[in-house]
C-alpha positions as a printed Julia matrix, in Angstrom:
125×3 Matrix{Float64}:
 -14.76   -82.84  -51.03
 -13.14   -85.57  -49.24
 -15.53   -88.84  -49.44
 -16.09   -92.43  -48.11
 -14.08   -94.08  -50.4
 -11.13   -91.99  -49.71
 -11.6    -92.02  -45.83
 -11.69   -95.97  -46.11
  -8.87   -96.45  -48.15
  -6.71   -93.83  -46.73
  -7.96   -96.36  -43.24
  -7.37   -99.81  -44.99
  -4.01   -98.93  -46.26
  -2.78   -97.18  -42.93
  -4.0   -100.26  -40.94
  -2.44  -102.85  -44.1
   0.82  -101.42  -42.81
   0.18  -101.62  -39.57
  -1.51  -105.19  -39.95
   2.13  -106.62  -42.17
   4.68  -105.03  -39.62
   2.96  -106.64  -36.72
   2.34  -109.69  -38.77
   5.71  -110.09  -40.1
   7.2   -108.8   -36.72
   4.28  -109.83  -33.01
   3.13  -112.92  -35.47
   6.07  -114.95  -36.43
   6.8   -115.63  -33.05
   3.35  -117.3   -32.1
   1.87  -118.48  -35.6
   2.8   -121.44  -37.56
   3.4   -121.3   -41.67
   0.04  -121.45  -42.84
  -1.13  -119.2   -40.63
   1.27  -116.3   -40.93
  -0.18  -116.86  -44.52
  -3.25  -116.39  -44.0
  -2.46  -113.17  -41.93
  -0.84  -111.7   -45.2
  -3.57  -112.89  -47.6
  -5.63  -110.64  -45.13
  -3.2   -107.95  -45.5
  -2.44  -107.91  -49.17
  -6.47  -108.18  -50.05
  -6.75  -105.3   -47.7
  -3.92  -102.86  -49.32
  -5.0   -104.54  -53.06
  -9.26  -102.44  -52.0
  -7.98  -100.37  -49.99
  -5.97   -98.44  -52.99
  -9.16   -99.44  -55.11
 -10.91   -97.59  -53.13
  -8.51   -94.81  -52.95
  -8.76   -95.02  -56.97
 -12.24   -94.72  -57.58
 -12.23   -91.99  -54.81
 -10.74   -89.92  -56.7
 -11.5    -90.84  -60.4
 -15.6    -91.63  -60.09
 -17.86   -88.77  -59.13
 -19.95   -91.98  -56.93
 -22.92   -89.81  -58.09
 -24.67   -92.89  -58.91
 -26.75   -95.6   -56.7
 -24.58   -98.04  -58.54
 -21.66   -96.14  -57.63
 -22.33   -95.4   -54.15
 -23.43   -99.14  -53.55
 -20.38  -100.61  -55.06
 -18.15   -98.37  -53.2
 -19.47  -100.14  -49.39
 -19.46  -103.82  -51.29
 -16.19  -102.88  -51.58
 -15.64  -101.99  -47.88
 -18.06  -104.5   -45.97
 -16.09  -106.78  -48.03
 -12.43  -106.03  -46.93
 -13.92  -105.63  -43.62
 -15.76  -109.23  -43.77
 -12.49  -111.51  -45.62
  -9.95  -109.72  -44.29
 -10.66  -109.01  -40.57
 -12.43  -112.79  -40.47
  -8.97  -114.11  -41.17
  -6.71  -111.96  -38.81
  -9.21  -113.18  -36.17
  -9.46  -116.8   -37.53
  -5.21  -116.74  -37.06
  -4.72  -114.56  -34.05
  -7.35  -116.94  -32.05
  -6.2   -119.91  -33.21
  -2.05  -118.86  -32.78
  -3.63  -118.61  -28.74
  -5.64  -121.97  -28.37
  -8.99  -120.38  -29.08
 -10.04  -120.39  -32.61
 -13.58  -118.82  -32.85
 -15.24  -120.67  -35.82
 -18.07  -118.91  -36.13
 -15.46  -116.5   -38.29
 -14.5   -118.9   -40.72
 -18.22  -119.2   -42.5
 -17.87  -114.96  -42.58
 -14.31  -115.09  -44.96
 -16.59  -115.73  -48.2
 -19.5   -113.5   -47.5
 -16.42  -111.39  -47.5
 -15.27  -112.72  -50.67
 -18.36  -112.75  -52.22
 -18.84  -109.69  -51.55
 -15.39  -108.03  -52.86
 -16.65  -109.98  -56.41
 -19.68  -108.35  -56.52
 -18.04  -105.03  -56.06
 -15.87  -105.15  -58.9
 -18.35  -106.69  -61.67
 -20.77  -103.87  -60.64
 -17.38  -101.25  -61.72
 -17.18  -103.85  -64.44
 -20.98  -102.85  -64.97
 -20.1    -99.24  -64.81
 -17.96   -98.98  -67.34
 -19.87  -101.06  -69.79
 -22.71   -98.71  -69.63
């Protein structure tokens, strides 16, 4: 049975390929080098965590509250981290930077760190 980890892993993986191609081709014309690097960072982290979600979905039963919670932390962390970077870069490239997204990026990163910490904890148990 396919679960939420596999679904979001596949979705994030697919979107990482699309966004990576978009960044490599379309954004080169409107973004500076630092903006492109930031966008790339969002894509990389999204793909890393897409693969992690697929691995978790296929290797853990996700029966415990801890296992399910760590998956949700990873999913929300990716959304807050990577997608806020995309929004910041695209809005800055258009000359209207959405500054409210700035504090969201580290919050997403924190959720990713907590998710990884929870995964470590499941291994130690």
